[in-house]
N, C-alpha and C positions, 0 to 999 in steps of 0.2 A: 278667628284664628288672632287671639291674645297673644300670641307669647310663638315670634319668628324663631328662637333658638331652645325654646323648651322640645325634646322628645320625650313623649308618654310611651310605655312597653302596650299600656292598656285600650283598648276603645271608651270611647266615653259614655254612660251609663245613660239611657233617655229618663226624663223626669217619673213618666208613667212606671216605667219598672223598677226603679231605685219604690215609689212608690205600691208599689206591689211587694218589692222585698221587705218592703219597714214591715205591710201587712201580714206578711205569712211569718215574720217574725214576732212578731205582738200574739198571732194567733197560738203560735209554738211555745209561748213562753205565760200562755193562759189572762193575753191582757197587763197593760201596763198600767200603772197610776203612777203620775207623774206631779209630783206637789205643784201646787198654785202660786205664782206669787201673791207677795200679802200686796202687795197697794200699797202700802204708806206713806213712800215718798211720792203719787201720783198730785198733779198736773191739777187746779183744778179744770180745765179745758180737757183734761183728761180721761175724771171723772164724771165728766157731762157725756161727755161720746160715749164714755160705756154703760150709761146708764140710757141712755137714748139707744142705743143697744139692744139693752136688754130690755130697755120697754117694745119695742116692735117684738120682741120672741126671741130674738137671735144669742150666739152661746160667741161669746167673744173670751 
């Protein structure tokens, strides 16, 4: 209970349900192509982390 005085009229949405809704919308649209961040202002430590993830076969 984050707010004792806040009253909402809707039930909270579970994370699994939200994921399913987003997947349905994406499928209905035929896939969504979100542009990636150019990464021109990343710190050296962030670049090293992303390279390590990529070297392990991960997709960041």
